[in-house]
C-alpha positions as protocol buffer text, in pm:
chain_id: "A"
residue {
  index: 1
  type: MET
  ca { x: 2390 y: -3968 z: 18005 }
}
residue {
  index: 2
  type: TYR
  ca { x: 2476 y: -4256 z: 17770 }
}
residue {
  index: 3
  type: ARG
  ca { x: 2853 y: -4304 z: 17758 }
}
residue {
  index: 4
  type: VAL
  ca { x: 3032 y: -4424 z: 17443 }
}
residue {
  index: 5
  type: LEU
  ca { x: 3394 y: -4535 z: 17422 }
}
residue {
  index: 6
  type: LEU
  ca { x: 3545 y: -4453 z: 17082 }
}
residue {
  index: 7
  type: PRO
  ca { x: 3887 y: -4620 z: 17052 }
}
residue {
  index: 8
  type: VAL
  ca { x: 4073 y: -4488 z: 16747 }
}
residue {
  index: 9
  type: ASP
  ca { x: 4394 y: -4609 z: 16586 }
}
residue {
  index: 10
  type: ASP
  ca { x: 4610 y: -4401 z: 16351 }
}
residue {
  index: 11
  type: THR
  ca { x: 4372 y: -4415 z: 16052 }
}
residue {
  index: 12
  type: GLU
  ca { x: 4192 y: -4082 z: 16005 }
}
residue {
  index: 13
  type: SER
  ca { x: 3921 y: -4209 z: 15769 }
}
residue {
  index: 14
  type: ARG
  ca { x: 3830 y: -4493 z: 16005 }
}
residue {
  index: 15
  type: ALA
  ca { x: 3818 y: -4253 z: 16302 }
}
residue {
  index: 16
  type: ARG
  ca { x: 3586 y: -4019 z: 16108 }
}
residue {
  index: 17
  type: ASP
  ca { x: 3358 y: -4313 z: 16019 }
}
residue {
  index: 18
  type: GLN
  ca { x: 3347 y: -4429 z: 16381 }
}
residue {
  index: 19
  type: ALA
  ca { x: 3267 y: -4078 z: 16506 }
}
residue {
  index: 20
  type: ALA
  ca { x: 2998 y: -4038 z: 16239 }
}
residue {
  index: 21
  type: ALA
  ca { x: 2836 y: -4363 z: 16358 }
}
residue {
  index: 22
  type: VAL
  ca { x: 2820 y: -4220 z: 16711 }
}
residue {
  index: 23
  type: ARG
  ca { x: 2698 y: -3881 z: 16586 }
}
residue {
  index: 24
  type: ASP
  ca { x: 2414 y: -4055 z: 16400 }
}
residue {
  index: 25
  type: LEU
  ca { x: 2285 y: -4240 z: 16708 }
}
residue {
  index: 26
  type: PRO
  ca { x: 1940 y: -4126 z: 16825 }
}
residue {
  index: 27
  type: GLY
  ca { x: 1965 y: -3842 z: 17078 }
}
residue {
  index: 28
  type: ALA
  ca { x: 2340 y: -3808 z: 17024 }
}
residue {
  index: 29
  type: ALA
  ca { x: 2368 y: -3432 z: 17073 }
}
residue {
  index: 30
  type: THR
  ca { x: 2178 y: -3425 z: 17400 }
}
residue {
  index: 31
  type: GLU
  ca { x: 2214 y: -3767 z: 17557 }
}
residue {
  index: 32
  type: ILE
  ca { x: 2557 y: -3903 z: 17464 }
}
residue {
  index: 33
  type: SER
  ca { x: 2903 y: -3840 z: 17606 }
}
residue {
  index: 34
  type: VAL
  ca { x: 3201 y: -3976 z: 17410 }
}
residue {
  index: 35
  type: ASP
  ca { x: 3543 y: -4082 z: 17537 }
}
residue {
  index: 36
  type: VAL
  ca { x: 3782 y: -4079 z: 17239 }
}
residue {
  index: 37
  type: LEU
  ca { x: 4063 y: -4318 z: 17330 }
}
residue {
  index: 38
  type: HIS
  ca { x: 4398 y: -4359 z: 17157 }
}
residue {
  index: 39
  type: VAL
  ca { x: 4607 y: -4653 z: 17278 }
}
residue {
  index: 40
  type: ARG
  ca { x: 4980 y: -4662 z: 17218 }
}
residue {
  index: 41
  type: GLU
  ca { x: 5139 y: -5003 z: 17210 }
}
residue {
  index: 42
  type: ASP
  ca { x: 5376 y: -5046 z: 17501 }
}
residue {
  index: 43
  type: ALA
  ca { x: 5726 y: -4991 z: 17362 }
}
residue {
  index: 44
  type: GLY
  ca { x: 5883 y: -5188 z: 17641 }
}
residue {
  index: 45
  type: GLY
  ca { x: 6132 y: -4967 z: 17816 }
}
residue {
  index: 46
  type: THR
  ca { x: 6473 y: -5009 z: 17965 }
}
residue {
  index: 47
  type: ASP
  ca { x: 6368 y: -5291 z: 18199 }
}
residue {
  index: 48
  type: ALA
  ca { x: 6229 y: -5489 z: 17905 }
}
residue {
  index: 49
  type: GLU
  ca { x: 6544 y: -5417 z: 17704 }
}
residue {
  index: 50
  type: TRP
  ca { x: 6769 y: -5543 z: 17983 }
}
residue {
  index: 51
  type: ALA
  ca { x: 6557 y: -5853 z: 18029 }
}
residue {
  index: 52
  type: ALA
  ca { x: 6597 y: -5924 z: 17658 }
}
residue {
  index: 53
  type: GLY
  ca { x: 6975 y: -5907 z: 17680 }
}
residue {
  index: 54
  type: GLY
  ca { x: 7046 y: -5537 z: 17714 }
}
residue {
  index: 55
  type: PHE
  ca { x: 7057 y: -5259 z: 17460 }
}
residue {
  index: 56
  type: ALA
  ca { x: 7325 y: -5042 z: 17310 }
}
residue {
  index: 57
  type: GLU
  ca { x: 7379 y: -4711 z: 17490 }
}
residue {
  index: 58
  type: GLU
  ca { x: 7352 y: -4519 z: 17163 }
}
residue {
  index: 59
  type: TYR
  ca { x: 6981 y: -4615 z: 17150 }
}
residue {
  index: 60
  type: ALA
  ca { x: 6900 y: -4492 z: 17502 }
}
residue {
  index: 61
  type: ASP
  ca { x: 6819 y: -4136 z: 17387 }
}
residue {
  index: 62
  type: GLU
  ca { x: 6592 y: -4265 z: 17110 }
}
residue {
  index: 63
  type: MET
  ca { x: 6410 y: -4493 z: 17355 }
}
residue {
  index: 64
  type: GLU
  ca { x: 6351 y: -4199 z: 17590 }
}
residue {
  index: 65
  type: ARG
  ca { x: 6224 y: -3983 z: 17304 }
}
residue {
  index: 66
  type: LEU
  ca { x: 5980 y: -4249 z: 17187 }
}
residue {
  index: 67
  type: GLN
  ca { x: 5848 y: -4316 z: 17536 }
}
residue {
  index: 68
  type: GLY
  ca { x: 5803 y: -3944 z: 17605 }
}
residue {
  index: 69
  type: ASP
  ca { x: 5621 y: -3866 z: 17278 }
}
residue {
  index: 70
  type: GLU
  ca { x: 5279 y: -3741 z: 17387 }
}
residue {
  index: 71
  type: SER
  ca { x: 5162 y: -3621 z: 17044 }
}
residue {
  index: 72
  type: LEU
  ca { x: 4834 y: -3757 z: 16918 }
}
residue {
  index: 73
  type: PRO
  ca { x: 4777 y: -3890 z: 16567 }
}
residue {
  index: 74
  type: GLY
  ca { x: 4558 y: -3701 z: 16323 }
}
residue {
  index: 75
  type: SER
  ca { x: 4289 y: -3966 z: 16370 }
}
residue {
  index: 76
  type: VAL
  ca { x: 4206 y: -3826 z: 16714 }
}
residue {
  index: 77
  type: GLU
  ca { x: 4154 y: -3478 z: 16570 }
}
residue {
  index: 78
  type: ALA
  ca { x: 3950 y: -3623 z: 16282 }
}
residue {
  index: 79
  type: ALA
  ca { x: 3715 y: -3798 z: 16526 }
}
residue {
  index: 80
  type: VAL
  ca { x: 3684 y: -3489 z: 16746 }
}
residue {
  index: 81
  type: ASP
  ca { x: 3603 y: -3272 z: 16443 }
}
residue {
  index: 82
  type: VAL
  ca { x: 3308 y: -3497 z: 16356 }
}
residue {
  index: 83
  type: LEU
  ca { x: 3187 y: -3505 z: 16717 }
}
residue {
  index: 84
  type: GLU
  ca { x: 3212 y: -3127 z: 16750 }
}
residue {
  index: 85
  type: ALA
  ca { x: 3020 y: -3076 z: 16425 }
}
residue {
  index: 86
  type: GLY
  ca { x: 2742 y: -3289 z: 16578 }
}
residue {
  index: 87
  type: ASP
  ca { x: 2750 y: -3090 z: 16906 }
}
residue {
  index: 88
  type: LEU
  ca { x: 2844 y: -3398 z: 17108 }
}
residue {
  index: 89
  type: GLU
  ca { x: 3016 y: -3385 z: 17445 }
}
residue {
  index: 90
  type: TRP
  ca { x: 3359 y: -3550 z: 17419 }
}
residue {
  index: 91
  type: THR
  ca { x: 3683 y: -3613 z: 17608 }
}
residue {
  index: 92
  type: VAL
  ca { x: 4017 y: -3728 z: 17462 }
}
residue {
  index: 93
  type: ARG
  ca { x: 4199 y: -3995 z: 17658 }
}
residue {
  index: 94
  type: THR
  ca { x: 4526 y: -4177 z: 17597 }
}
residue {
  index: 95
  type: ALA
  ca { x: 4668 y: -4498 z: 17733 }
}
residue {
  index: 96
  type: THR
  ca { x: 4963 y: -4728 z: 17676 }
}
residue {
  index: 97
  type: GLY
  ca { x: 4950 y: -5105 z: 17660 }
}
residue {
  index: 98
  type: ASP
  ca { x: 4798 y: -5393 z: 17470 }
}
residue {
  index: 99
  type: SER
  ca { x: 4526 y: -5233 z: 17257 }
}
residue {
  index: 100
  type: ALA
  ca { x: 4240 y: -5479 z: 17315 }
}
residue {
  index: 101
  type: GLU
  ca { x: 4310 y: -5519 z: 17685 }
}
residue {
  index: 102
  type: THR
  ca { x: 4344 y: -5145 z: 17734 }
}
residue {
  index: 103
  type: ILE
  ca { x: 4020 y: -5073 z: 17548 }
}
residue {
  index: 104
  type: LEU
  ca { x: 3831 y: -5321 z: 17766 }
}
residue {
  index: 105
  type: GLU
  ca { x: 3986 y: -5178 z: 18084 }
}
residue {
  index: 106
  type: ALA
  ca { x: 3895 y: -4825 z: 17972 }
}
residue {
  index: 107
  type: ALA
  ca { x: 3535 y: -4927 z: 17905 }
}
residue {
  index: 108
  type: GLU
  ca { x: 3517 y: -5057 z: 18261 }
}
residue {
  index: 109
  type: GLU
  ca { x: 3693 y: -4754 z: 18412 }
}
residue {
  index: 110
  type: TYR
  ca { x: 3480 y: -4496 z: 18226 }
}
residue {
  index: 111
  type: ASP
  ca { x: 3161 y: -4700 z: 18280 }
}
residue {
  index: 112
  type: SER
  ca { x: 3096 y: -4700 z: 17905 }
}
residue {
  index: 113
  type: ASP
  ca { x: 2756 y: -4818 z: 17786 }
}
residue {
  index: 114
  type: LEU
  ca { x: 2882 y: -4891 z: 17434 }
}
residue {
  index: 115
  type: ILE
  ca { x: 3213 y: -4941 z: 17250 }
}
residue {
  index: 116
  type: VAL
  ca { x: 3225 y: -4826 z: 16887 }
}
residue {
  index: 117
  type: ILE
  ca { x: 3521 y: -4987 z: 16711 }
}
residue {
  index: 118
  type: GLY
  ca { x: 3633 y: -4962 z: 16350 }
}
residue {
  index: 119
  type: VAL
  ca { x: 3762 y: -5240 z: 16130 }
}
residue {
  index: 120
  type: ARG
  ca { x: 3963 y: -5219 z: 15811 }
}
residue {
  index: 121
  type: SER
  ca { x: 3883 y: -5369 z: 15472 }
}
residue {
  index: 122
  type: ARG
  ca { x: 3975 y: -5734 z: 15438 }
}
residue {
  index: 123
  type: SER
  ca { x: 4022 y: -5986 z: 15163 }
}
residue {
  index: 124
  type: PRO
  ca { x: 3738 y: -6237 z: 15116 }
}
residue {
  index: 125
  type: VAL
  ca { x: 3916 y: -6482 z: 15346 }
}
residue {
  index: 126
  type: GLY
  ca { x: 4005 y: -6208 z: 15593 }
}
residue {
  index: 127
  type: LYS
  ca { x: 3640 y: -6106 z: 15616 }
}
residue {
  index: 128
  type: VAL
  ca { x: 3570 y: -6426 z: 15804 }
}
residue {
  index: 129
  type: LEU
  ca { x: 3769 y: -6286 z: 16095 }
}
residue {
  index: 130
  type: PHE
  ca { x: 3801 y: -5930 z: 16219 }
}
residue {
  index: 131
  type: GLY
  ca { x: 4142 y: -5788 z: 16308 }
}
residue {
  index: 132
  type: SER
  ca { x: 4289 y: -5920 z: 16627 }
}
residue {
  index: 133
  type: VAL
  ca { x: 4210 y: -5605 z: 16832 }
}
residue {
  index: 134
  type: ALA
  ca { x: 3851 y: -5581 z: 16711 }
}
residue {
  index: 135
  type: GLN
  ca { x: 3798 y: -5953 z: 16752 }
}
residue {
  index: 136
  type: ALA
  ca { x: 3932 y: -5954 z: 17108 }
}
residue {
  index: 137
  type: VAL
  ca { x: 3716 y: -5657 z: 17204 }
}
residue {
  index: 138
  type: ILE
  ca { x: 3404 y: -5815 z: 17054 }
}
residue {
  index: 139
  type: LEU
  ca { x: 3463 y: -6153 z: 17216 }
}
residue {
  index: 140
  type: ASP
  ca { x: 3579 y: -6033 z: 17557 }
}
residue {
  index: 141
  type: SER
  ca { x: 3359 y: -5728 z: 17617 }
}
residue {
  index: 142
  type: ASP
  ca { x: 3089 y: -5738 z: 17880 }
}
residue {
  index: 143
  type: ARG
  ca { x: 2903 y: -5452 z: 17709 }
}
residue {
  index: 144
  type: PRO
  ca { x: 2765 y: -5390 z: 17359 }
}
residue {
  index: 145
  type: VAL
  ca { x: 3014 y: -5332 z: 17077 }
}
residue {
  index: 146
  type: THR
  ca { x: 2922 y: -5160 z: 16752 }
}
residue {
  index: 147
  type: VAL
  ca { x: 3151 y: -5245 z: 16461 }
}
residue {
  index: 148
  type: VAL
  ca { x: 3196 y: -4977 z: 16195 }
}
residue {
  index: 149
  type: PRO
  ca { x: 3320 y: -5123 z: 15866 }
}
residue {
  index: 150
  type: ALA
  ca { x: 3570 y: -4946 z: 15644 }
}
residue {
  index: 151
  type: ASN
  ca { x: 3421 y: -4763 z: 15348 }
}
């Protein structure tokens, strides 16, 4: 089975485009398994707050709520909908940390054969460079990376 890592951010249209790119790969319905990954940026936590000079007690409840929020963005559901319509085998995974680093670690952990990452539209100057997450994944990955442009 060919294993694809599909890291999605919070943008539903980009997630659908990424999933469609996987769905359209040859043999997708019978030979591909997809790990849909959503990475939350590490919000720090109380230790980080104290190291930065402490935090006001009135924000402690809000910090706990944010750290305990396990809801997934609509982009995950959008990607899964496309994969299901193509009869692909999929699993949703979540992680917390630096996005690029976490994506690369996940690719290693899940033994992914391919990473399919989306990029957003850029100005003419911005087109010279991808976004920082996409660029880091492309440059630091030890496996193939397919880049899906924004429509």
